[in-house]
C-alpha positions as CSV (number, residue, x, y, z in Angstrom):
1,X,42.8,93.2,52.5
2,X,43.7,96.6,53.9
3,X,46.5,98.5,52.2
4,X,47.3,100.8,55.2
5,X,46.5,100.2,58.8
6,X,44.7,103.0,60.6
7,X,45.7,101.7,64.1
8,X,48.9,103.6,64.8
9,X,49.9,106.5,62.5
10,X,52.9,108.7,63.1
11,X,53.0,112.3,61.7
12,X,56.3,114.2,62.2
13,X,55.7,117.9,62.3
14,X,57.8,121.0,62.2
15,X,54.9,123.4,62.4
16,X,55.2,124.4,58.8
17,X,52.0,124.7,56.8
18,X,52.7,121.5,55.0
19,X,53.3,119.5,58.1
20,X,50.2,120.8,59.8
21,X,48.1,120.0,56.7
22,X,49.6,116.5,56.7
23,X,48.5,116.1,60.3
24,X,45.0,117.4,59.6
25,X,44.6,115.0,56.7
26,X,45.9,112.1,58.8
27,X,43.4,113.0,61.6
28,X,40.6,113.0,59.0
29,X,41.9,109.6,57.6
30,X,42.3,107.9,61.0
31,X,39.2,106.5,62.7
32,X,40.2,108.1,66.0
33,X,42.6,110.8,67.2
34,X,43.9,108.3,69.7
35,X,45.4,106.4,66.7
36,X,47.4,109.4,65.6
37,X,50.9,110.0,67.1
38,X,52.6,113.3,66.5
39,X,56.3,113.9,67.0
40,X,58.3,117.1,66.8
41,X,62.1,116.9,66.8
42,X,64.3,119.6,68.1
43,X,67.9,119.7,66.9
44,X,70.4,119.6,69.7
45,X,71.8,122.8,71.0
46,X,75.4,123.6,70.2
47,X,77.6,124.5,73.2
48,X,78.8,127.6,71.4
49,X,75.4,129.1,70.7
50,X,74.9,132.5,72.5
51,X,71.7,131.3,74.2
52,X,73.5,128.3,75.7
53,X,76.5,130.4,76.8
54,X,74.2,132.9,78.5
55,X,72.0,130.2,79.8
56,X,68.9,131.7,78.4
57,X,68.1,128.7,76.2
58,X,67.8,125.1,77.2
59,X,66.2,122.0,75.9
60,X,63.6,122.2,78.7
61,X,62.6,125.8,77.8
62,X,62.4,124.8,74.1
63,X,60.3,121.8,74.9
64,X,57.9,123.9,77.0
65,X,57.5,126.4,74.1
66,X,56.8,123.7,71.6
67,X,54.3,122.0,73.9
68,X,52.4,125.4,74.3
69,X,52.4,126.0,70.6
70,X,51.0,122.5,70.0
71,X,48.3,123.0,72.6
72,X,47.3,126.2,71.0
73,X,47.0,124.7,67.5
74,X,45.4,121.5,68.7
75,X,43.4,122.1,71.8
76,X,42.5,119.0,73.8
77,X,38.8,119.9,73.7
78,X,38.8,119.3,69.9
79,X,41.6,116.8,69.6
80,X,41.2,114.6,72.6
81,X,43.4,111.5,72.5
82,X,46.0,112.9,70.1
83,X,49.4,111.6,71.2
84,X,52.2,114.3,71.1
85,X,55.9,113.8,71.8
86,X,58.9,116.1,71.6
87,X,62.3,114.5,70.9
88,X,65.8,116.1,70.8
89,X,68.3,114.8,68.3
90,X,68.8,114.1,64.6
91,X,65.3,114.3,62.9
92,X,65.6,111.2,60.8
93,X,66.9,109.0,63.7
94,X,64.4,110.3,66.2
95,X,61.4,109.8,63.8
96,X,62.5,106.2,63.1
97,X,63.2,105.5,66.8
98,X,59.9,106.9,67.9
99,X,58.1,104.9,65.2
100,X,59.7,101.7,66.5
101,X,59.2,102.5,70.1
102,X,55.5,103.2,69.6
103,X,55.0,100.3,67.3
104,X,53.8,102.6,64.5
105,X,52.0,101.0,61.5
106,X,52.3,103.9,59.1
107,X,54.2,107.2,58.9
108,X,52.7,110.2,57.0
109,X,54.9,113.1,56.3
110,X,55.2,116.0,53.9
111,X,58.1,116.6,51.5
112,X,59.7,120.0,51.5
113,X,60.4,119.6,47.8
114,X,64.1,120.6,47.8
115,X,65.8,120.1,44.5
116,X,69.2,120.6,43.1
117,X,72.2,121.5,45.1
118,X,70.4,122.1,48.4
119,X,69.0,118.6,48.3
120,X,72.4,117.2,47.4
121,X,74.0,118.8,50.4
122,X,71.2,118.7,52.9
123,X,69.5,115.5,51.9
124,X,65.9,114.8,52.5
125,X,64.6,113.7,55.9
126,X,61.6,112.2,54.2
127,X,63.8,110.3,51.8
128,X,65.9,108.8,54.7
129,X,62.8,107.9,56.7
130,X,61.4,106.1,53.7
131,X,64.7,104.2,53.3
132,X,65.2,103.2,56.9
133,X,61.7,103.0,58.5
134,X,60.3,99.6,59.6
135,X,56.8,100.4,58.3
136,X,55.2,102.0,55.3
137,X,55.8,105.7,54.8
138,X,53.4,108.0,52.8
139,X,55.1,111.2,51.6
140,X,52.7,113.9,50.7
141,X,54.0,116.1,48.0
142,X,52.1,119.3,47.4
């Protein structure tokens, strides 16, 4: 019996040190980089933000910037087959939707470790993903 499948593993990243470490550990755990799916979620732009008003910021420009950053950190020469996607929306909902769409078997994500009042008001994305995901979720706490 296998406790966790290595076939389709999703790692949500925000380019923090913890999320990049979680991705690297998942790549080491997976049998192939083609089994690893990576998603970065951009929060939607508010119509009142200066960049939106002055038309200097758009979802397309932000997506291009994130794609370039990912390509720099994980060049295809070393990480061929790694599946990367960028979504725009609520992080919890987008992670769960992406996992369902891609038929993910396991989600691996770090915990930010918020405590006290900030956790009460902001909540935890990892906590909500654990609660609502259709598959097992491993939360790496460092």
